[in-house]
N, C-alpha and C positions, 0 to 999 in steps of 0.2 A: 709933582712932589707931594701934593696933598693926598692924591690917591695912594701914593706909596706909603705915606704915613698911616692912612686909613687901613691899608692892607696889613702893615706891621701891627697896628693896634688890634685888628681882627685876629691875627695869628696869636698875639699875646693872650687875648681873651680866650681863644680856643684852647690854647695850651693850659691856661689856668683851670679851664673847666675839665679838660682831660686829665691833667696832672695837678691836683690841688696841692697847696703848700703845706697843709696841716695833716697830721696823722688822723685817719678816720677809720671807724669800724664798718665793715661790710659783711654782716653776719651770714655764715653758711651753716645752717642748722644741722644738716645731715652730717657733714664732716665734724661739726662740734660735738654732736652726740656720740659719734664714733670715737672721737678722741677722749671724751669723758669716760667712756667705757673701757677702752683698750690702753690708753696711756698709763694709768696706774697698774694695769696688768703687766705690761711690758717691763715697767720699772721693778715691780715686785718679783717677776721672774728673773730679772738680772741679779737682784740681790740674793734670791734663793740659790742661784747657781754659784755665786760667790761664797755663800755659806756652805754649800756642798763641797766647794774646793777646799775650804778650811777644814771641814770634817774629814775629807779624804787625806789631807796632809797630816792631820793629827793621827789618823789611823796608820798611815805609812810610817810615821815616826815611831809609833808604838810597835808596829810590825818589825821594822828594821832593828829596833832595840832588842826585841825578843829573839830575833834571828841571830844576833851577835852573841847571845849568851850560850854557854855550853849546853849541849844536848843532855836531857834528863833520861834516866832509866824509868821503867814503869814503877819500880819500888819508890824512887825519889818523888815521882809525880803523885802517887797515891798518898805518900806520907805528908805532903803539903796540905792536902784536903781542901784546896782552893783551886778553882779553874785557872789555868794558865794559857789563855788563848794565844795561839801562834808560837808557843814555845816548842822548840825542837825536842822530839821524843825519839828514843831508840828502843825498838820493841823486837821481841822474837817470840814465836809461837806457831800454832797450827791454824791454817785456814779451814773454814767450813766449805768443802768442795761441792756440797749439794745445795745449800741454801745461800742464795745471794740475790741481789736486786739489779735490774737494768734500768738506769735512769735515762729516759728517752729525750729526744729533741736536743741532743748535745752536738753542736756543729764544731768541726775541727778542720781547718784548712779548706773550708767550703764544702765539706762532706758531712752528711747527716749520720749520726751514730748514737752510741750509748756510753754512759759511764758505768763501769762495773763496780758495785759496792759490795764488799765481801766481809763477813765477820772474821775476825782474827782472835783466837783464844791465846792471849799474851800471858807469859809467865816470867816472873823475875824473882827468884828466891821463893819467899812465901806470898808474894803479891801475885794475884791472879785476876785478870779483867778481860772482858770481851771488848774489842775495839772494832768499829766499823771503818774499813779501809777503802779509800778510792783507789782501786787496784790499777785500772787501765781504761783507755778509750778503745772501743771497737766500732767498726763501721757497720751500719745497719744493712741488712739484706735488702734486695730489691722489693720484696713484698713484705708488707707490714705484719702479716700473720706469721711470718718466719722469724724465729729468734736467732741471734748470732751464735756461732759456735765459740765457746769460751773455754780456755784451758786454765784451771785454777791450780797453782802449785800447792803442794801439801804443807810445806813448812816455809817459814820466811824469817829473815832478819831485816827489818826496814827502819828507815828514819823518815820523819815528817812532822807536820804540825796539825793540831786539831782546829777545825773550823766549823762553826755552826752553819747548817744549810740555810739558804735564803728562804725568807718567808714571803711567798707570793700569794696575796689574798684571792687571786683568780684561779689558783691551782690547789688541789686537794690530794693528800696521800691516800690513794685508793687502788690497791693491787687489782689487776683484772681477774685473776683466778687465785685459788688457794694453793696451786701447785708451784713448784720451784723450777727455774728461777722466776721471779716476779717482776713484771714490767710496771714501772710507776712513772708519773710525771713530776712528782714532788717527793722530797724526803721528809720524814718525821721521825726523829730519834726515839721518842717515847713509844710510838706505835711500832717501830721496828724492833725495839727491845721487848715489847710485849709479845710480838710474834716469835722471837727467839726464846722467850721465857727466861731471860737472864738480864742482869744489870750491865749496862754498857757505859763507857766513858762518854762524857758530853761532847758530841761533835763527830765529825768525820775526819779521819787522818788523811791528809794530802801529802804526797811524796815529792812535790815540786819545791825543793829547798831553795830559799832565797827569792822565789818568785812571788811577788805580792799579789794576793787574790783580789784585784780590783779590775773592773771592766773599763772604767773611765778615770783618767789621771786628773790631778788638780789643774793642770794646765789646760786640759780640754774643757773643764767646767768654767775656767776663767774665760776661755774663748767664747763659750756659749753665752756667758754673762755679757760680754761686750757686744755680741750680736744683738741681744735683747735691748741693751742700752742704745745701740745705733738705730734700731727700729723706733725706739721711743723718741730719739732726737729727730729722726726723719718725720715722724708723725707730728711732733710739736711744730716743726718748721712748716709743714704743709698746712697745718691748722692756722698758724699765724698768717701765712700768705693768703689763704682762702678767706679769712675773716677780717682782713685789714687792707688798706691801700698802700702798704709798704712797698710793693713792687712799682707802683706808680711814682712814689716819691723817689725811689732809687733811679727810675728811668728819667725823671725830670732832672735829677741831680746830674746824671750822665749827659743829658742833652745840654744842660747849662755849661757843663765843663767843656763839651765839644765846641759849643758856640764861642766860649771864651778863648779857646785855643785857636779857632779859625780867625777870630778878630785880630789876633796878634799877627 
C-alpha cells in the first residue's frame, strides 16, 4: 500500500513538473521577432483592403448614378465646361482612318491582343471636338513584329463614357516609331493630343454602356481583407503557443477532467 502511495505521489510530482499549474512564459525569440515584423503588416494590409473596398463602392455608386442620367450631346457636354466622368455621351463624326494607336498587352478571354484607340472628329452644331475612342479589341498576330489588320469605319454615331487611362508608374507612353499606326504600352492623353496637333476631350471614350470599369469588386477586396486578418490571427495564436505554456495547462486540464470522469 505504501509503495502504491509512493507511486501515486511520484506520478503527481511528475505531472506537476511536466504540466505546471501556473501560466508561464517560454520565449521563442525567432517566432517573436517574426510576429513583431509581420503581424502589424498583415493587419494593416487587411484594413487597406477594406479601404479599397469602400473606395470601389463609392466609385460604383457614382458610376451607376452617372449611367442613369440621360445621355448628353457634344454641345451639351462642351457647354457645361466641367469634366463629367462616366457620363454617357452620344457623338457623331468622322474617324481618322490613318492615325490610331494599338494599346498592347490587352487580354480578352485568355487571348493576347490590342485595344484600338482612334481619334474621332465629333461635330454637334457649332461644337467641334476630337475624341479618342476605344473602338475595339483585336487579336495579336503570332509574331510581335506583325501588326494586326484593322478596318476603321469612316463615320460613326456612337455612345459611351469618358474614362481617364490608368496611370502605371512602371509604364511610359513611348511609341516605337513615328509611323502610323503606333504601338504603345500606356496611354497619355496630353502626349496623344500633341501628336495629333489638336485639343481633345479629357479621357478615352468607352462604348461598354452600363459596364463598370473595375477589375476588382468591393466584395473581392473584402475577401482579401479577411484573408489578411485570418493570417494575423493564426500568427498571433502561433506566437502565443510558442512563447507560453498554455498548451501544457490545457493538456493538464484535459487530463484532470478525464481522471475525474474515470473516478466516477
